[in-house]
DRENDO-302022 format. One record per residue: z, y, x negated of N, C-alpha, C, CB in turn; residue in three letters. Coordinates in steps of 0.02 Angstrom, whole numbers, plus 32768, in hexadecimal, padded with zeros to 4 digits. Glycine has a CB too. Example, Ala and Ser with C-alpha at 12.3 -4.5 7.8 and 13.67 -1.06 7.14 Angstrom:
<recs>
81867EE47D6C81867F1F7D9981867F5B7D6C81C47F207DCBALA81627F907D7E81657FCB7D54818A80027D7B811E7FE27D40SER
</recs>
This chain:
<recs>
408A7BF3901B407C7BFD906240977C419078409A7BC4908CMET40717C6390A140887CA390BC40AB7C9490FF404D7CD590C6ARG40EB7CA7910341147C96913C41057CC59177415E7C99912AGLU40EF7CA891AE40E07CCE91EA41077CB2922540957CCD91F9THR41037CD4925E412B7CC2929841047CD392D741717CE69298TRP41027CA5930740DF7CB49345410B7CDF937240CD7C72936AARG40EB7D14938B410D7D4593B640E47D5093F541187D899390TRP41057D4E942F40E27D53946F40E37D99948D41017D23949FTYR40EE7DCC946340EA7E10947C412E7E2B949040BB7E1494B6GLY412D7E6594AF416B7E8994BF41997E6294EF415B7ECC94DCGLU417D7E33951541A77E0C954341C67DCF9521417E7DF5957EASP41B57DC394E241D17D8B94BD421B7D9894B041AA7D7F947AASP42477D6994C2428E7D7494B3429D7D77946842B87D3C94D2PRO42707D5D943F42767D6393F742537DA293E142597D2493D2VAL42787DD493CB425C7E1593BB423C7E15937542927E4A93C0THR42137E48936A41F57E509328422C7E5B92F341C47E8B9328LEU425F7E7F930542967E8B92D742B97E4992C442C97EBC92F6GLU42C27E1D92F542E07DDB92E742B47DB292BA42EF7DB69328SER42737DB792C542437D92929C42467DAA925341FB7D9992B7ILE424A7DEC924A424F7E069206428F7DEE91E5424E7E549207ARG42C67DEB920C43057DD391F043027D8991DD433E7DDF9222GLU42D67D6491FE42CE7D1D91ED42AB7D1491AA42A77CFA9223ALA428D7D499190426C7D46915042217D3F915442867D0D9129GLY42057D38919041BC7D369197419F7D7B918841A77D1E91DEALA41627D7B917041417DBB915F41057DC9918A412D7DBB9116VAL40E97D9691AA40AE7D9E91D240B97D87921A40747D7791B4GLY40927DA5924840977D94928E40597D6F92A540A37DD392B9ILE40647D3E92D0402E7D1892F040337D28933B40337CCA92E2VAL40017D49935640047D5B939D3FBE7D6493B8402F7D9B93A7THR3FBB7D7993F83F7A7D8294193F857DB094553F5B7D3D9430ALA3F4E7DC194763F537DE594B63F547DB194ED3F167E1894BFLEU3F8F7D9794FB3F967D5C95253F857D69956E3FDC7D429521TYR3F857DA795833F7A7DB795C93F307DBF95DA3F9E7DF695DBHIS3F047DBE95A83EBD7DCB95B33E9A7D8A95C73E9C7DEA9575VAL3E737D8B95FC3E4D7D5296133E1B7D3C95DD3E297D629654ASP3E107CF995D53DE27CE195A23D9B7CFD95A83DDF7C9795A5PRO3D877D1295E33D437D2B95ED3D3C7D7695E13D2B7D1B9632ASP3D727D9695C93D727DDD95BC3D807DE995723DA77E0395E8ILE3D587E1195513D627E20950A3D9D7E4F95013D237E3D94EBSER3DBC7E4D94C83DF77E7494BA3DE67EBD94AD3E1D7E57947FTRP3E107EE994C73E077F3194BF3E1E7F47947A3E2D7F5794F6ASP3DF47F6B94573E037F8194123E427FAB94103DC87FA993F5VAL3E4A7FD894403E85800494403EC57FDB94493E7F80389478ALA3EC37FA994743EFF7F80947E3F0F7F5794403EF67F5194BBGLU3EDB7F3C94203EE57F1793E23F077F4493AE3EA37EFC93C7VAL3EF07F8193A83F0C7FB093773F547FC293893EE17FF09373ASN3F647FC693C93FA97FD493DE3FD87F9C93C83FAC7FDE942AGLN3FC27F5E93D23FEB7F2593BD3FF47F2593723FCC7EE393D5VAL3FBF7F33934D3FC27F3593043FF57F6992ED3F7D7F4592E6THR3FF37FA4930D40217FDA92FA40697FC8930B400D801A931DALA40747FA8934540B87F95935940D57F64932640B87F7593A0ARG40AD7F34931040C47F0392DF40D37F25929C40907ECB92D5ILE40A77F53928740B17F77924840F07FA1924A40747FA39238ALA40FE7FBF9283413A7FE8928A417A7FC0927F413C800992CFASP41767F7F928C41AF7F53928241B37F38923B41AC7F1892B4ALA41867F4F920F41877F3A91CA41657EF791BE41CC7F3591B2GLY41377EE391EC41147EA491E740C97EB191EB412A7E73921FLEU40A17E7D91E440587E8591EA403E7E4F921A40357E8091A5SER40097E61923F3FE87E31926B3FB87E0992403FC37E5592A7TRP3FCD7DCC922E3FA67DA391FF3F757D7592223FD47D7B91D5ASP3F897D59925B3F617D26927C3F5E7D3392C73F7E7CDF926FVAL3F237D2D92E33F1B7D2C932C3F1F7CE393433ED87D4D9343VAL3F4C7CD693713F4F7C9393903F5F7C9C93DA3F867C67936CGLU3F2C7C9494003EE77C8593F03EB97CB594153ED67C3B9402SER3E7A7CBA93FF3E477CD794293E2D7C9D94543E0D7CF993FFILE3E377C9F94953E227C6694BF3DD67C6294C43E407C6C9505PRO3DBD7C2694C83D757C1A94D03D667C1095193D5D7BDD94A5ILE3D397C3895363D297C2F957D3D107BE9958C3CF47C629592PRO3D1E7BD195C93D097B8E95DD3CBE7B8595D93D217B7F9622ASN3C987BBA95E33C4F7BB595E03C387B9A959D3C2F7BF995EESER3C5D7BAB95673C4B7B9495243C5B7B49951D3C707BBC94EEVAL3C967B3595373CA97AEF95323C7B7AC3955E3CF27AE69548LYS3C657ADF95963C397ABA95C33BF07ABC95AC3C3D7AD79609LEU3BDF7AEE95833B9A7AF5956D3B6B7B0695A63B837AB5954CGLY3B827B2E95D73B587B3D96103B2E7B7C96043B827B459650ASN3B0F7B9596393AE17BCE96323B047C0E961B3ABF7BDB9674ASP3B467C1196233B6A7C4D960F3B897C4795C93BA17C5A9641ASN3B747C1495A43B917C0895623B8A7C4495333B727BCB9542ARG3B4E7C61952F3B447C9995013B707CD495123AFA7CAE9501GLN3B797CDF95533BA67D1595683BED7D0795503BA57D1E95B4GLN3C027CC895553C457CB5953D3C4C7CBE94F23C547C6D9550GLY3C187CAC94CC3C197CB694843C1D7D0094733BDB7C969463ILE3BF67D2894973BF67D71948B3C3C7D8E94983BC27D9494B8ASP3C5E7D7594CC3CA27D8C94DB3CD17D7C94A13CBB7D6B951CTHR3CCD7D3E94873CF77D2A944E3CE87D5694123CEB7CE0943DPHE3CA87D6194043C957D8993C93CAE7DD193D03C487D8993C1VAL3CAC7DED940C3CC57E3194163D107E3594073CB87E48945FALA3D367E03941C3D7E7E01940D3D897DF793C33DA17DCA9436SER3D627DCC93A53D667DBF935D3D5A7DFF93363D347D899348LEU3D287E25934B3D187E65932A3D527E9793303CD87E829347THR3D717E97936B3DA97EC593773DE37EB793483DC07EC193BFALA3DF67E7893403E2F7E6893163E1E7E7092CC3E487E209323VAL3DDF7E6292BA3DCB7E6D92743DD07EB792633D837E559269ALA3DBD7EE292913DC27F2A92863E097F42927D3DA27F4E92BEGLY3E397F1C929A3E807F2D92933E9F7F0F92553EA67F1692D1ALA3E787EE9922E3E917ECE91F03EB07E8991F43EC27EFB91D4GLY3EA97E67922D3EC37E2392333E947DF3920E3ECB7E0E927FVAL3EAF7DCA91E23E847DA291B73E757D5C91CD3EA37D9F9176GLY3E9A7D4291FF3E917CFC92133E937CF7925F3EC77CCF91F3THR3E677CCE927B3E657CC292C33E677C7792D03E267CE292E3VAL3E9A7C6392F63EA17C1D930C3E837C1793523EEC7C07930BCYS3E647BDE93603E497BD193A33E4A7B8693AF3E017BEE93ABTYR3E417B7293EE3E3C7B2B93FB3E037B1E942C3E7F7B0F9418ASN3DF17ADF94343DB97ACC945F3DCD7A9694903D7E7AB39435PHE3E0C7A9794A53E247A6594D43E0D7A76951B3E717A6094D2MET3DEC7A47953C3DD57A5595813E107A5E95B13DA97A1C959APRO3E127A9695D33E427AA596083E897AAE95EF3E407A6E963CTHR3EA57A7B95CE3EEB7A7C95BA3EF37A9195723F0B7A3895C5PHE3F297AB695653F3F7AC195203F6F7A8895113F617B099517ASP3FA47A9494EB3FD17A5C94DB3FF47A44951A40057A7194A5TRP3FF97A029520401279E2955D405079B9954E3FDB79B7957DTHR408379C1957940C07999957340D4798195B940F979C39552ARG4102795195BB411D793995FB416679499603411278EE9601THR4188795D95CD41CF796C95D041DF79A695A241F9792E95BEGLN420779D495BA42187A109592425E7A0E9576420F7A4E95BCALA428879E1958F42CF79E0957C42E5799D955E42FB79F195B8ASN42BC7982953242CD794395124308794F94E24290792594ECTRP433E792B94EB437B793794C543777916948043B9791D94EBVAL4381793F944C43867926940743C9793E93EB434B793E93DBTHR43D9792793B04419793A9391441A7983937C4427790E9354SER43E079A4937943DE79E9936343C37A18939843B479EF9324THR43C37A0393D743AD7A2F940C437B7A0D943A438F7A6D93F0GLY43607A34946843307A1A949942E97A1F947D43367A4094DBLEU42C379EA9488427F79E7946E424E79DA94A7427879B09438ALA420F79E8949B41DB79D494CA41C5798D94BA419F7A0594C9THR41AC796A94ED4198792494E4415B7915950E41D278F494F7ARG413178E894F640F978CE951C41047883952540B478DC94F9PHE410D786F956441167828957440D8781095984157781D95A1ASP40B577E0957A407577CB9595407B77AA95D94053779C9565TYR40B2778595E440BB7765962540C9779A965A40F677339622ILE40F277CC964A40FE7802967A40BD7828968941337833965EASP4095783296564055785496614028782B968F40317863961EPHE402777E996843FFE77BD96AE401877BE96F63FFF77759692ALA405A77C196FF407777C69742405B7803976540C577CA9740ILE405C783C97434043787997633FF878749772405078B59736TYR3FD2785D97423F89785A97493F74782997803F6878479707ASP3F9377EE97803F7F77B897AE3F9E77BF97F33F9277769790LEU3FDE77D197F6400477C89834401B780998544040779E9826LEU401978419830402B7881984E3FED78AC9858405F78A79822ILE3FC878B798223F8A78DC98273F5478B3984B3F7178F097E1LEU3F557871983F3F237843985B3EDC785A98493F2C783E98A8GLU3ED2786698093E91787C97F13E5D784697FD3E94788E97A5ARG3E257857981C3DF0782598283DD8780697E63DB47845984CPRO3DD677C497E43DBF77A197A93DF2779997713D8477C3978EGLY3E3077AF977D3E6277AD97483E70776697313EA377CE975FALA3E697735975E3E7876EF974C3E4F76D897103E6B76C19787GLU3E1376F397083DE776DD96D23E0276F3968D3DA176F996DCARG3E2F7723968C3E46773F964D3E87772096333E5077899654ASP3EA176EE96573EDF76CE96433ED7768296453F1A76E49671TYR3EF6766196153EF4761896153F1C75FC964F3F0F75FC95D1SER3F1275BD965E3F37759C96943F82759E96863F1F7554969DALA3F95759696473FDC759696353FFB75DB96423FE6758295EBASP3FD8761096303FF27654963A3FF7766396853FC576889617ILE3FC5764F96AC3FC7765B96F44002763697133F8576449715ARG400F75FA96FC404775D29716408A75F497064046758A96F9LYS4092760996C840D1762A96B340DB766C96DA40D076379668LEU40A4769096E440AA76D0970840C076C49750406776F49707ALA40A37693977140B6768497B740FE766D97BC4088764F97D5LYS41137644978C4159762C978D418A76669784416475F79756GLU417C7692975441AA76C9974741A976FB9781419676ED9706LYS4170770397A04169773197D84196771D98124120773497F0PHE419D76DC981C41C376C39856420D76D3985141B97678985ETHR422976D89813427076E6980D427F772D97F3429176B297DFTYR424C775797ED4257779B97D7426F77C69812421677B997B9SER429D77F2980542B67820983842837857984442FA783D9823LEU428178729881425378AA9890425A78E4985F425E78C298D7PRO429778F3984C42A2792B981D4283791C97D942EE79399815ALA428578DD97C4426778CA9784421B78D19786427B78829771GLU41FE78BC97BE41B578C297C541A0790B97C9419D789B9804LEU41C8793397EB41B8797A97F041BB799C97AC41E9799D9821ALA41EA7987978241F179A4974041B4799397144232798D971EGLU419C7955971A4161794196F44126796E9706415078F79701ILE411C7976974840E479A1975E40ED79E9974640DF799F97ABGLU41297A03974B41367A47973641247A5396ED417F7A599742LYS41387A2496C2412B7A2B967A40E07A24966B415379F89652VAL40BF79F5968C407879EA967E404E7A279692405F79AC96A4ILE405C7A4396CC40327A7A96E540457ABE96C740367A7E9730VAL407B7AC096A140937B01968840607B24965D40D37AF79660ALA40377AFE963840077B1D960B3FC57B31962B3FFA7AF095D3GLY3FBC7B22966B3F7D7B33968B3F7C7B7A96A43F707B0396C5LEU3F427B9C96A03F3E7BDE96BF3F477BD9970A3EFB7BFF96AEPRO3F6C7C0897263F797C06976E3F3D7C2297953FB97C2D977FLYS3F2D7C0397CD3EF77C1997F83F157C2E983B3EC27BE19802LYS3F107C6E984C3F2D7C85988C3F127C5E98C83F207CD09896PRO3F407C4998F33F2B7C2699303F1B7BDD99263EF17C47994CGLY3F237BC398E93F137B7D98DC3F527B5B98C13ED77B7698A9ILE3F667B2298DF3FA17B0198C63F927ADD98853FBD7AD098FCASN3FC67AC498643FBF7AA898213F8D7A6E981F40027A919807ALA3F947A40984F3F687A06984F3F1F7A19985A3F7D79D59885SER3F127A4798893ECE7A5E98943EB37A8098563ECC7A8E98D0GLN3EDC7AA798353EC77ACA97F93EB37A9997C33F007AF897E0ASN3EDE7A6797B53ECE7A3697823E8E7A1197913F087A05977AILE3E8779FA97CF3E4C79D397E13E0C79FD97DB3E5279B89829LEU3E107A3C97EE3DD57A6897E73DC47A73979E3DE17AAB980AARG3DF77A7E97753DEC7A88972E3DCC7A4B970E3E2E7A9A970AGLN3DE77A10971F3DCD79D297023D8679C597193DF979979715ILE3D7879D297593D3679C297753CFE79E797533D3679D297BFALA3D0D7A2197353CD97A4797123CBA7A1E96D93CF67A8796F6GLN3CE179F096BD3CCA79CB96823CAD798696943D0379C39651PHE3CA3797996D43C85793996E83C43792F96C43C7C79379735ASP3C3A78F496A83BFB78E396873BF878F7963E3BC3790396AAGLY3C2B791B96253C2C792E95DF3C5B790095B83C42797895D7LEU3C3F78DD95873C6778B1955E3C7478D0951A3C44786E9556GLY3C8E78A794EC3C9F78BE94A93C6278DC94863CBB78859480HIS3C2978BC948C3BED78D4946A3BD7791894833BB378A29472ALA3BD9792294C53BC2796194E23BF1799B94D13BBC795A952EGLU3C32798F94D73C6179C594C73C6179D4947C3CA879B394DFILE3C5879A094533C5379AA940B3C1779D693FB3C4D796793E7SER3BDF79CA941A3BA479F3940E3BAF7A3B94253B6779D59431GLU3BD17A44945D3BE07A8894743C0E7AAD94423C017A8694B9ASN3C3D7A8994253C687AA693F23C3F7AB893B43CA17A7793E0LEU3C157A89939E3BED7A9693623BBF7AD2936C3BC57A589350ASP3BA27AD993A83B777B1293B73B9E7B5393B33B577B0A93FCALA3BDB7B5293CC3C077B8D93C83C147B9F937F3C497B8093EDPHE3C257B6D93573C337B7A93103BF67B9792EC3C4A7B3992EDILE3BBC7B7B92FA3B7F7B9492D93B717BDC92EB3B437B6892EBARG3B857BF093283B797C34933E3BAD7C6593233B797C37938AALA3BEC7C4F931D3C237C7C930E3C347C8092C33C607C689334VAL3C2C7C49929F3C3F7C4892583C1D7C7E922F3C307C04923BALA3BDC7C8A92373BBC7CC0920F3BD87D04921F3B717CC0921BPRO3BEB7D10925E3C097D5092713C4D7D58924F3C107D5592BEVAL3C757D2292513CB77D2592313CB07D3391E63CDE7CE3923CALA3C7F7D1491C63C747D20917F3C617D6991723C3C7CF19164GLU3C367D84919C3C227DCA91943C5D7DF9919D3BEB7DDB91C5GLU3C8A7DE791CC3CC47E1191DA3CFD7E0691A83CDD7E039220LEU3CF97DD091823D2E7DC091533D6C7DA391733D427DFD912EGLY3D637D7E91AA3D9A7D5F91CE3D957D1391C73D9A7D739219VAL3DCE7CF391B93DCF7CAA91B53DDC7C8D91FA3E057C929184ASN3DB47C5A920D3DBE7C36924B3DE17BF4923E3D7A7C2A926ELEU3E0D7BE0926B3E2E7BA092653E347B7E92A83E737BA89246GLY3E0F7B4892B23E127B2492F23E507AF892F33DD27AFA92FEILE3E747AFA932B3EB27AD593333EA37A8F934E3EE37AFA9362HIS3EC47A5B93343EBA7A17934E3ED17A1193973EDE79E49323PRO3EB879DE93B83ECB79D093FD3F1479B993FF3E9D799B941DASP3F3679CB94363F7D79BA943C3F8B79A694843FAA79F59427ASP3F95796494923F95792E94623F4E791A944C3FB878F19480PRO3F4978F594153F0778E693F83EE678A894163F0F78DC93AEPRO3EE678A594583EC37870947D3EB4788B94C23EEE782D947FPHE3E86786B94E73E72788695283EAB788B955A3E3B785C9546PRO3EAB78C295803ED878CA95B93EAF78DA95F73F0D790295ABVAL3EC278BD96303E9D78C5966E3E5378B296663EA3790D9687PHE3E45788396393E00786E962E3DD578A096093DE1785F966FGLY3DF378D895F23DCE790B95CE3DCB78F995843DEE795095D8LEU3D8F78F895673D8878E695203DAC791894F33D3F78E2950DPRO3DC578FF94BC3DE2792994883DB47922944B3E2D79139477ARG3DA17959942E3D6E795793F93D87797493B63D30797D940FVAL3DC9798293B23DE6799B93743E27797593683DF379EA9376VAL3E217934935D3E5C790993603E6878DD93233E5878DE939ASER3E3678D492F83E3D78A592C03E0F78BA92863E2E785D92D7ASN3E11789292513DE978A392173D9F78A592243DF6787191E1GLY3D857879924E3D3E7878925E3D2A78B992823D2D783C928AGLU3D5578CF92B03D48790E92D33D48794992A23D7B791A930AASP3D7B794C92773D81798492493D45798692193DC2797F9221LEU3D2F794C92023CF6794A91D53CB7796591F73CEA790191BDGLU3CAD795192363C72796A925B3C7679B592663C6C7945929FARG3CB179CD92793CBA7A1492873CAC7A3E92493D017A2192A0ILE3CC67A2992103CBC7A5091D33C747A4E91BC3CEA7A36919CLEU3C517A1891CE3C0A7A1391BB3BDE7A4091E63BF379CA91C2ALA3BF97A59921D3BD17A84924A3BBE7AC692293BF77A91928BALA3BE57ADC91F93BD67B1991D43BF77B1691903BEE7B5891FBSER3BD27B2B915D3BEF7B2C911A3C0A7B7191083BBB7B1790E6ASP3C127B9C91393C2F7BDE912D3C767BD691113C2F7C08916DSER3C887BFA90DD3CCC7BF590C23D017C0F90F33CD17C1B9081PRO3CEB7C3391263D1A7C4E91583D267C1F91923D017C909172ASN3D017BE891953D087BB691CA3D357B7E91B13CC37B9A91E0HIS3D6E7B7591D23D9D7B4291BB3DCC7B2A91F13DC47B5C9181GLY3E067B1391DC3E357AF192083E777B16920D3E417AAB91EFLEU3E967B1192483EDE7B1B92503EFC7AD5924A3EF17B3E9295THR3F1F7AC992153F387A8692083F7D7A7F92283F3C7A7791BBPHE3F7F7A6192633FBD7A5892883FD87A12927D3FB37A6692D4CYS400F7A0D925A402979CB9247404479A59283405F79D39213THR405C79C992B6407679A792F1403F798B931D40A079D69319GLY400A79B293283FD3799A93523FB2795E93323F9F79D1935DSER3FA2796292F23F83792992D03FB478EF92CA3F69793E928BLEU3FF378FE92BE402578C992B4403778A492F3406278E69297GLY402378BD932E4033789B936D4008785E9378402B78CA93A7ALA3FD77852934D3FAF781593513FC277E793173F637825934ESER3FD477AA93273FE7777A92F33FAD776A92C54001773A9313ALA3F70777A92DA3F35776C92B13F2A77A1927B3EF8776892DDGLU3F4D77D9927F3F43780F924F3F78780E92193F4378539273ASN3F62780E91DA3F8E781891A13F877862918E3F7C77E89164ASP3FB9788A91A03FB378D391993FA978E891513FF078F591B6VAL3FCE78CA91233FC678DD90DD3F8078CB90C43FFC78BA90B2CYS3F67789290D83F23787F90C43EF078AF90E03F14783790DAASP3EF978C4911E3ECA78F4913B3ECB793691153EDB79019186LEU3F06794B90FE3F07798890D63EE5797E90933F5079A090CBPHE3EEE794490753ECA793690363E7F793C90403EDC78F0901CARG3E66792590793E1E792690863E05796B90983E0E78F690BFARG3E2C799290BD3E1179D090DA3E397A0E90C63E0F79CA9124PHE3E677A0790973E927A3F90853E6D7A7D906E3EC27A2A9051GLY3E327A73904F3E0D7AAD90363DEE7AD6906F3DD67A969008ASP3DF17ABC90AD3DD77AE290E63E0E7AF791173DA27AB7910BARG3E4C7AF391013E847B06912C3E917B5191253EC57ADF9119VAL3E8F7B74915E3E997BBD915F3EDB7BD3917E3E617BDD9184ASN3EFE7BA3919D3F3D7BB491BF3F647B7491C73F317BD69206PHE3FA67B7891C23FD27B3E91C440047B4391FD3FF67B349182LEU40097B0F922640407B069255406A7ACD923B40267AF8929FHIS40A57ADB922440CF7AA6920941057A93923C40F07ABB91C6LEU40FF7A589258412F7A3C9286412A79F1928041227A5492D0ARG415879CD929F415A798592984167796492DB418E79709265ASN4149792A92E6415579039322416878BC930F411779049351VAL418C789B933B419A785493334179782F936D41E778479332THR415177FE935C413077D4938E4162779F93A440EF77B39371ILE416E779B93E641A0776C93FE41857740943741DE77929416ASP4146772F943241257704946240DB771094604141771094AAGLY40B576E69483406C76EE9483405A7733949F404A76B694ACTYR403B775D9476402777A09488406177CB94A33FF0779D94BCARG409D77BC948D40D877E394A140F977FE9462410A77B794CBSER4113783B94664131785A942B415E7894944240FB787393FAPHE418A78A9941441B378E5942141B4790F93E241FB78D19438PHE41C3795093ED41C8797F93B542087971938F41C579C993CEGLU42027962934F423C79529326424C798D92F9422F791292FCASP4281798792D1428F79BA929F425579C0926F42D079AA9279ASP424F79F9924F42167A069223421379D591E842197A4D9209HIS424B79BE91D1424C799091984256794791AD428279A49167LEU4250793991EE425578F49207421978E79234429778E8922DARG420178A9923341CA7898925F41937873923B41AE78D6927EGLY4158787392594120784B923F4107786591FC40E7784B9271GLN410A78A791F240EE78C591B6412278CC917F40CF790891C6THR411178B69143413B78C191094131790A90F4412A788F90CEASP415B7936910E4151797E91064157799390BD418179A49130MET418279749097418A7986905141497977902B41C579609030VAL412D793C903740EE792B901640B57959902C40DB78E39024SER40B5796A906C408179979085408679DC90664084799C90D1LEU40C379F8906240CA7A3A904440B67A398FFB41137A52904AILE40C27A028FD940AB79FC8F93405F7A018F9040C379BA8F74LYS403D79DF8FBF3FF479E38FC13FDC7A2A8FD13FD879B28FF6LEU3FFF7A4B8FFE3FEC7A9090113FF37ABE8FD440187AAA904BILE402A7AB98FB140357AE48F7740017AD78F40407B7ADA8F5BLEU3FEE7A988F383FB97A888F073F767AA68F1B3FB37A3C8EFFARG3F687AA58F5D3F2A7AC28F753F2A7B0E8F6A3F1F7AB28FC0GLU3F627B2E8F773F677B768F6B3F5E7B868F213FAA7B918F85GLU3F7B7B5D8EF63F747B678EAE3F2B7B5F8E993FA07B358E87HIS3F097B2C8EB63EC27B228EA63E997B5E8EBA3EA77AE38EC9ARG3EA57B778EF73E7F7BB18F0F3E8A7BEE8EE23E927BC18F58ARG3EC87BF88ED03ED97C328EA73EB87C2E8E633F247C398EA0SER3EB87BF38E453E9D7BEC8E013E517BEC8E013EB67BAC8DE1SER3E327BD18E363DE97BCB8E383DC87C0A8E543DD57B8F8E60GLU3DE97C2C8E833DCA7C648EA43DE47CA78E893DD57C608EEEGLU3E1C7CA48E653E367CE08E473E4F7D138E783E037CFE8E1DGLY3E627CFE8EB43E7A7D2D8EE73EB77D108F093E427D3C8F1BALA3ED67D388F343F107D208F593EFA7CE78F873F317D598F83ASP3F147CAC8F7B3EFF7C718FA03F377C568FCC3EE67C3B8F70ALA3F677C808FDE3F9F7C6990063F8A7C5C904E3FD87C9E9004THR3F9D7C2290683F8A7C0E90AC3FC27C2490DC3F7E7BC190B1ILE3FB07C4891123FE47C5991443FFF7C1A91653FC87C899179PRO40417C18916E40637BDF918C40967BF891BE40867BB29156MET409D7BD491F540D57BE4922140FA7BA4923340BD7C079260ARG413E7BA8923841657B6F925141587B69929C41B27B779241PRO414B7B2E92B341357B2592F841657AF9931F40EF7B0792F9ASP416C7B089360418E7ADE939141D57ACA937C41667AA0939DHIS41FE7AFC936F42447AED9360426B7AD8939D42657B2A9341GLY42A17AB3939242CC7A9D93C842F07AD993E742FE7A6993B0HIS43027AD19427432C7B02944A43757AED944443177B099495LEU439F7B17942643E67B09942844087B35945C44067B1493E2ASN44497B319461446C7B54949644607BA0949344B77B469492ALA44617BBD945744567C059450440F7C18946544627C1B9408ARG43DE7BEE945543997BFB946943937BFB94B543687BC6944BASP43B67BCD94D543B57BCA951E43D17C09953D43DC7B8C9538THR44087C22952044257C61953743F57C9B952F44667C6F9512GLU43CE7C9B94F9439D7CD094EC43617CCE951B43867CCD94A4MET43567C939539431C7C8A956342DD7C7A953D43117CC7958BGLY42E57C5D950142AB7C4B94D942827C1594FC42C17C329493SER42407C1A94F842167BE6951842187BA594F041CD7BFE951EPRO420D7B6E9511420D7B2D94F041D97B2B94B942007AF49523HIS41EF7B14947E41C27B11944541C27B50941B417D7B02945BGLY41D87B88943841D57BC8941442197BEA941241A27BF79436TYR424B7BC393FE428F7BDB93F842967C0993BB42C07BA093F2SER42CD7C2D93B842DB7C54937C43027C2A934A43037C94938FTYR433C7C10935F43667BEA933043417BAC931743A87BD79352ILE43207B88934542FD7B4B933142C67B5892FE42DF7B2A936EGLY429F7B8C9309426A7B9C92D942867BBA929942377BCC92F8ARG42BC7BE1929F42DD7BFC926442F57BC4923743187C2A9278LEU43137B91925543297B56923042EE7B34920E434E7B24925ELYS42B87B2C9233427D7B0C9217425F7B3491DD42497B02924CGLY425B7B7791E742407BA191B2426B7B9D9173423A7BE991CALEU42AD7B9C917C42D97B98914242D07B56911D43237BA09158ALA42C87B20914242BE7ADF9122427C7ADD90FD42C07AA79157GLU42477AF5911C42057AF590FD42047B2290BF41CF7B0B912FLEU42247B5B90C542287B8A908C424D7B6A9052424B7BCC90A1ARG42837B46906242AA7B26902D42817AF1900842E87B079049GLY425C7AC8902E42327A95901041FD7AB58FE342107A699046VAL41DC7AE98FFD41A77B0A8FD741C27B2A8F9741847B3F9002ALA41FD7B498F9C421A7B698F62422D7B358F2C42587B918F76THR42487AFD8F43425C7AC98F14421F7AAA8EF042837A938F38ALA41E87AA48F1441AD7A858EF841827AB58ECF41837A688F2FLEU41867AF58EDE41557B248EC141567B278E7541627B698EDDSER41917B1C8E5641957B1F8E0D41727AE58DEB41DD7B218DF8GLU41637AB18E1241467A758DF440FC7A6C8E06416D7A388E0BHIS40DE7A9F8E2640987A9A8E3A406B7ABA8E06408E7ABB8E7FILE403A7A938DF140087AAE8DC23FC87A878DC640247AAD8D7AGLN
</recs>
């Protein structure tokens, strides 16, 4: 595995120099300030590439080129949205970036309800399904939300709501809305409701078809440019706010990969996103689809209730990380022996815990320095120990 690290640019409290000292060789980043409906500027892409190279690293993976909502909605502006994505893809290919990660989650990226879940090794992010239902049903009061929860969940949410402190409810809302793009002049609730309303009438089948259409349009371009694409699984891997999730399980992954047989069309295999569903056996999914994995997010979660989970240590949680790394190394060996070329898959340690030093540094939740450094060291140790026995 090629060790990489996510970097959020010059404002990231984790510097490129610190990343190099951690032992990573590749950077995972993007032009985070650019609106999804605007294509990336070639000159700016080249500036970022040069800045990373000056630090003795290489820009290995773009995470992510955002997909305009018009593509996810499949509306009259879809082709314009695809053209925007392709223009950005062309820009990063010209700069020598070999892999592009993207996702197809409607409105929300990864969603949590708590940012400071206390573990023995630091603060973790957590998704509590009852807390999420409280916000959806009783704070946001989304029209029709009752249809998306069982009677038992609605009852538990109402009971917990009655004894929750205002500060606790405010914290839930703050964490949930943190990942949404801000709309000037629109408060958080109005923003969420407007975003959700765009997808009214679109179910799993419709959004799946919109994704497949996107793949059929973009995969040939990526192949021509020599860039590997990797779609990221939904996080969490089940519907939120009534919005369908279409990259959540083995059936979804099989359909997605069937949309194009281009060797450049593949997966970002995120062990935490897939592992947050009790229905997913992460190691089995890698056995099935490992030959189409273009990028790895190695992290672990522990499920601690119905559709509830928290970020655990990299070697603890739902996924048997040692067994998974063994499968990854075998896949890399197969690629190398059969294709006769460098078949190393880029990997980054994901969602490390925040410890006291990370808090002092101002590291964002999930993207700590010490927490990810610890995770990278553990993953590196496992891979090194196993590598001599892989053939």
